[in-house]
Each structure stands twice: as structure tokens, then as C-alpha cells.
N, C-alpha and C positions, 0 to 999 in steps of 0.2 A: 572521521566520517567514512563510511563504506563507499566503495565505488558504486556507480549506478548498477553495474552488473551484479554485484553481491547483494545490493538492496533489492533488486528484482527477484533474485533467488529467495530471499527472505519473505518478500511480499507474496510471491507465488505460494509458498508454504503456509503463510498466515491466512490467505484467502481460501486455500484448499479447493482449487478449481476441480470440478468433476471431469471436465473435458479439457485436454491440453490446448492452450491457446498461446499464440506468440505475443509476448509482452515486451515492449520497448519503452524507452524513456518518454517518448511522446504519445504513448498509448492513452486514449481517453478513458478515464475510469468509468464514466457513465455509459459507455458503449460496451463494457464488458458484461457478458451474459449473467455472471454471478455476483456482480457488484450490488450488494444489498446490505441490510442492517447487520446480518451475521458476518459478512465479509468485513464490514467496517469495524465490528467488535474485534475480529481477529487482528486487524491492523492496529487497533488501539493497544491490544495486548502485546503485539510484536514490538511496538514502540517502547512500552514499559519494560519488557524483558530484554530486548536486544540493545536498546539505546538509552535506557534509564530516563525516558522522557514521558511526560504526561501530555497526551493530546486529547482533544474532545471531538465530539461530533461536529461542532462548529468549525474546528480546524479542517476536518475532512470535507465539509461542504464547500470550503473555499478552494479546495484542490480540484483541478480539472484533469491533470495528467499524473502519471507515475512520477515524473520528474518533480512535480509540485510536492508530492509526498516526500520524495527523497530530500528535498530542501529542508523539510521539517526535522529530518534526522540529524542535521548539523548542530 
């Protein structure tokens, strides 16, 4: 399992934010300006490519923070 810092780097790349924002473990996904269906798809692909894990939209809906997503990578 990657450290939270490495996970955040991968998450940031997967979401491809247009404007730089500060992301921490406790950052609320739903308050991020670009957290939408395209960002969610990027995260699903990231999990498949980086962690060899299949996650679904339902998994993402249950996550409130970046730390919640990080737990799914374990």
C-alpha cells in the first residue's frame, strides 16, 4: 500500500485538476471543484492501473475524503 502522500500524487494526476489545489488526507472529495463523473472515471482507471483493483461508482459514493479512497487501495 502506498503512503498517503504517494496516493495523493497519483490521485491528483488521475483527476487532472485544471487549477492547482491543496489536497490532504482529510480533504472532502465533494468540495473539490472538479470532482465529477470524469474525475471519478479517472480514479477508477487509476485503481485498475496502479493497484490492480476494481472499484465501482458505488465504492466512490461511499467515500467522503481522500483518506477513504486511500483505504480502498489496500
